[in-house]
C-alpha positions as CSV (number, residue, x, y, z in Angstrom):
1,M,-105.7,-22.3,83.6
2,I,-107.0,-22.1,80.1
3,V,-104.4,-22.7,77.2
4,R,-105.2,-22.3,73.7
5,L,-103.1,-23.8,70.9
6,S,-102.5,-20.3,69.5
7,D,-100.7,-19.6,72.9
8,L,-98.0,-22.0,72.0
9,N,-95.9,-19.8,69.9
10,T,-92.4,-20.4,71.0
11,D,-90.1,-23.2,69.8
12,I,-88.2,-24.7,72.5
13,I,-85.8,-27.7,72.8
14,L,-86.3,-30.1,75.7
15,E,-82.9,-31.7,76.8
16,Y,-82.0,-34.4,79.3
17,P,-78.7,-35.1,80.9
18,T,-76.6,-38.1,79.7
19,K,-73.3,-39.6,80.7
20,V,-70.9,-40.3,77.9
21,S,-67.7,-42.5,78.2
22,D,-64.5,-40.4,77.9
23,G,-62.6,-43.4,76.8
24,Q,-60.4,-43.5,79.8
25,G,-62.8,-45.1,82.4
26,G,-64.6,-41.9,83.3
27,F,-67.6,-40.3,82.1
28,T,-68.6,-36.8,80.8
29,D,-72.1,-35.1,81.5
30,T,-73.7,-33.9,78.3
31,W,-77.2,-33.0,77.0
32,T,-79.3,-34.8,74.6
33,A,-82.2,-33.4,72.8
34,A,-85.5,-35.0,73.6
35,G,-87.3,-33.0,71.0
36,T,-88.5,-29.6,69.9
37,V,-91.9,-28.6,71.1
38,K,-94.2,-25.6,70.9
39,A,-94.5,-23.6,74.1
40,K,-96.3,-20.7,75.8
41,V,-93.6,-18.8,77.7
42,Y,-94.0,-15.9,80.1
43,T,-91.9,-14.3,82.8
44,L,-93.0,-14.6,86.4
45,R,-90.2,-12.4,87.8
46,S,-86.7,-11.1,87.4
47,D,-84.3,-10.5,90.2
48,D,-80.9,-8.7,90.4
49,A,-78.3,-9.0,92.9
50,I,-74.9,-7.8,93.5
51,V,-72.4,-10.5,94.2
52,A,-68.7,-9.9,94.5
53,M,-69.1,-6.3,93.2
54,M,-70.7,-7.6,90.0
55,T,-74.5,-7.4,89.2
56,S,-76.0,-10.9,88.4
57,G,-79.5,-11.9,88.1
58,A,-82.1,-14.5,87.3
59,A,-85.4,-14.6,85.6
60,I,-88.1,-17.2,86.4
61,H,-90.3,-18.2,83.6
62,S,-93.3,-20.4,83.3
63,V,-93.3,-22.7,80.2
64,T,-96.4,-24.6,79.2
65,I,-96.2,-27.4,76.6
66,R,-98.6,-30.3,75.7
67,Y,-98.3,-33.0,78.2
68,R,-95.4,-35.4,78.0
69,A,-95.0,-38.2,80.6
70,D,-91.2,-38.3,80.1
71,V,-90.3,-34.8,81.2
72,K,-88.3,-34.7,84.5
73,G,-87.2,-31.9,86.8
74,S,-83.5,-32.8,85.9
75,W,-84.1,-31.7,82.4
76,R,-83.5,-28.3,80.9
77,I,-84.7,-26.1,78.1
78,K,-82.8,-24.7,75.1
79,Y,-84.3,-21.5,73.8
80,T,-82.9,-19.4,70.8
81,D,-83.9,-15.9,70.1
82,R,-82.4,-12.9,68.4
83,Q,-80.1,-12.3,71.3
84,G,-78.7,-15.9,71.2
85,T,-79.1,-19.2,72.8
86,H,-80.4,-19.4,76.3
87,Y,-80.5,-22.4,78.7
88,W,-83.3,-22.6,81.2
89,T,-82.9,-25.0,84.3
90,I,-86.1,-26.6,85.4
91,I,-86.5,-25.7,89.1
92,G,-89.3,-27.9,90.2
93,P,-91.2,-30.9,89.2
94,P,-93.3,-30.7,86.0
95,I,-97.0,-29.9,86.8
96,D,-99.8,-31.7,85.0
97,L,-102.3,-28.8,84.8
98,N,-105.7,-29.9,86.3
99,K,-104.5,-33.5,86.2
100,E,-106.0,-33.8,82.7
101,H,-102.8,-35.0,80.9
102,R,-103.3,-32.2,78.4
103,W,-100.9,-29.5,79.5
104,L,-97.5,-29.5,81.4
105,E,-96.3,-26.4,83.2
106,L,-92.6,-26.1,83.8
107,K,-91.0,-23.4,86.1
108,V,-87.7,-22.6,84.8
109,K,-84.8,-20.3,85.9
110,E,-82.6,-18.4,83.5
111,T,-79.3,-17.1,85.0
112,M,-78.1,-13.9,83.4
C-alpha cells in the first residue's frame, strides 16, 4: 500500500484504557489521550441491522497513521467532526504495513 503524507488529512486522538482509584478501594475505567496524530481514514463497509425493533448499525473504517510501536488493540480512537465526537474501537491488532515501521494500519468499528 502506498501512503503519501498528503493522505494524512484527518486529526485523530489515540486513547488507551487506564484504571483510576475511586477512593473507596475500587477502580474506575477511564481513557487517557496518548496523543493527536494525522491519519488517513476511509470506510470499508457499513452495516445496518434491526435489533429489538430498532435500527442499529456499525461502520468499519481503515485508519492509517505513521508507525508507533506503542499502539495496542485495546486502544480506541476519538474523532471529532461537524456532527460531533465519535469513538472508534480498534477491532484487531495494529498492522505494520510491509513490516517497514513506516505506517500503521488500524481497523476500527464505529457503532451508530
